[in-house]
GULUMVO-601871 format. One record per atom (N, C-alpha, C, O): y, z, x; residue number from 1; atom name. Coordinates in Angstrom, 1 decimal, padded with zeros to 4 digits. Example, Ala and Ser with C-alpha at 12.3 -4.5 7.8 and 13.67 -1.06 7.14 Angstrom:
v, w, u, k, a
-005.7, 007.8, 013.2, 1, N
-004.5, 007.8, 012.3, 1, CA
-003.3, 007.8, 013.2, 1, C
-003.3, 008.5, 014.2, 1, O
-002.2, 007.1, 012.8, 2, N
-001.1, 007.1, 013.7, 2, CA
000.0, 007.9, 012.9, 2, C
001.1, 008.0, 013.4, 2, O
***
This chain:
v, w, u, k, a
-201.3, -154.0, 006.1, 1, N
-200.0, -154.6, 006.5, 1, CA
-199.7, -154.3, 007.9, 1, C
-199.4, -153.1, 008.2, 1, O
-199.8, -155.2, 008.9, 2, N
-199.9, -155.0, 010.2, 2, CA
-198.7, -154.5, 010.8, 2, C
-198.6, -153.5, 011.6, 2, O
-197.5, -155.2, 010.4, 3, N
-196.2, -154.9, 011.0, 3, CA
-196.1, -155.6, 012.4, 3, C
-197.1, -156.0, 013.0, 3, O
-194.8, -155.8, 012.9, 4, N
-194.6, -156.5, 014.2, 4, CA
-194.8, -155.5, 015.3, 4, C
-194.3, -154.4, 015.2, 4, O
-195.4, -155.8, 016.4, 5, N
-195.5, -154.9, 017.6, 5, CA
-194.0, -154.7, 018.2, 5, C
-193.2, -155.6, 018.0, 5, O
-193.8, -153.7, 018.8, 6, N
-192.5, -153.3, 019.3, 6, CA
-192.1, -154.4, 020.4, 6, C
-191.0, -154.8, 020.5, 6, O
-193.1, -154.8, 021.2, 7, N
-192.8, -155.7, 022.3, 7, CA
-192.2, -157.0, 021.7, 7, C
-191.2, -157.6, 022.1, 7, O
-192.9, -157.5, 020.6, 8, N
-192.5, -158.8, 020.0, 8, CA
-191.1, -158.6, 019.5, 8, C
-190.2, -159.5, 019.5, 8, O
-190.8, -157.4, 018.9, 9, N
-189.5, -157.2, 018.3, 9, CA
-188.4, -157.2, 019.3, 9, C
-187.3, -157.8, 019.2, 9, O
-188.7, -156.4, 020.4, 10, N
-187.7, -156.4, 021.6, 10, CA
-187.5, -157.7, 022.1, 10, C
-186.4, -158.1, 022.5, 10, O
-188.5, -158.5, 022.2, 11, N
-188.4, -159.9, 022.9, 11, CA
-187.5, -160.8, 021.9, 11, C
-186.6, -161.5, 022.4, 11, O
-187.8, -160.7, 020.6, 12, N
-187.0, -161.5, 019.7, 12, CA
-185.6, -161.1, 019.7, 12, C
-184.8, -162.0, 019.7, 12, O
-185.4, -159.8, 019.9, 13, N
-183.9, -159.3, 019.9, 13, CA
-183.2, -159.8, 021.2, 13, C
-182.0, -160.2, 021.1, 13, O
-184.0, -159.7, 022.3, 14, N
-183.4, -160.2, 023.6, 14, CA
-183.1, -161.7, 023.5, 14, C
-182.1, -162.2, 024.1, 14, O
-184.0, -162.4, 022.9, 15, N
-183.7, -163.9, 022.7, 15, CA
-182.5, -164.2, 021.9, 15, C
-181.7, -165.1, 022.1, 15, O
-182.4, -163.4, 020.8, 16, N
-181.1, -163.5, 019.8, 16, CA
-179.9, -163.2, 020.6, 16, C
-178.9, -164.0, 020.6, 16, O
-179.9, -162.1, 021.4, 17, N
-178.8, -161.6, 022.2, 17, CA
-178.4, -162.7, 023.2, 17, C
-177.2, -163.1, 023.3, 17, O
-179.4, -163.3, 023.9, 18, N
-179.1, -164.4, 024.8, 18, CA
-178.5, -165.5, 024.1, 18, C
-177.6, -166.2, 024.7, 18, O
-179.0, -165.8, 023.0, 19, N
-178.5, -167.1, 022.3, 19, CA
-177.1, -166.9, 021.8, 19, C
-176.3, -167.8, 021.8, 19, O
-176.7, -165.6, 021.4, 20, N
-175.5, -165.4, 020.9, 20, CA
-174.6, -165.3, 022.1, 20, C
-173.5, -165.9, 022.0, 20, O
-174.9, -164.7, 023.2, 21, N
-174.1, -164.7, 024.4, 21, CA
-173.7, -166.1, 024.9, 21, C
-172.6, -166.4, 025.1, 21, O
-174.7, -167.0, 024.9, 22, N
-174.4, -168.4, 025.3, 22, CA
-173.5, -169.0, 024.4, 22, C
-172.5, -169.7, 024.8, 22, O
-173.7, -168.8, 023.1, 23, N
-172.9, -169.3, 022.0, 23, CA
-171.4, -168.9, 022.2, 23, C
-170.5, -169.7, 022.2, 23, O
-171.3, -167.6, 022.3, 24, N
-169.9, -167.1, 022.4, 24, CA
-169.2, -167.5, 023.7, 24, C
-168.0, -167.7, 023.7, 24, O
-170.0, -167.5, 024.8, 25, N
-169.6, -167.9, 026.0, 25, CA
-169.0, -169.4, 026.0, 25, C
-168.0, -169.6, 026.5, 25, O
-169.7, -170.2, 025.4, 26, N
-169.3, -171.6, 025.3, 26, CA
-168.1, -171.8, 024.3, 26, C
-167.3, -172.7, 024.6, 26, O
-168.0, -171.0, 023.3, 27, N
-166.8, -171.0, 022.4, 27, CA
-165.6, -170.5, 023.1, 27, C
-164.5, -171.1, 023.0, 27, O
-165.7, -169.5, 023.9, 28, N
-164.5, -169.0, 024.8, 28, CA
-164.1, -170.1, 025.8, 28, C
-163.0, -170.4, 026.1, 28, O
-165.2, -170.7, 026.3, 29, N
-164.9, -171.7, 027.4, 29, CA
-164.2, -172.9, 026.8, 29, C
-163.2, -173.4, 027.4, 29, O
-164.7, -173.3, 025.7, 30, N
-164.0, -174.5, 024.9, 30, CA
-162.6, -174.2, 024.4, 30, C
-161.7, -175.1, 024.4, 30, O
-162.4, -173.0, 024.0, 31, N
-161.1, -172.7, 023.5, 31, CA
-160.1, -172.4, 024.7, 31, C
-158.9, -172.4, 024.4, 31, O
-160.6, -172.1, 025.9, 32, N
-159.7, -172.0, 027.1, 32, CA
-159.3, -173.4, 027.6, 32, C
-158.3, -173.5, 028.3, 32, O
-160.0, -174.4, 027.2, 33, N
-159.6, -175.8, 027.8, 33, CA
-158.3, -176.2, 027.2, 33, C
-157.8, -177.3, 027.5, 33, O
***
C-alpha cells in the first residue's frame, strides 16, 4: 500500500484552499452588490 506522497497531498490541499478562497470571495462579492 503505497500511500500518497507528501508533495501531492500538500498540492491538493493548496488547490482546495485556493478554490474555497475564490468561492467565498465571489459569494462575499455577490452579497455586497
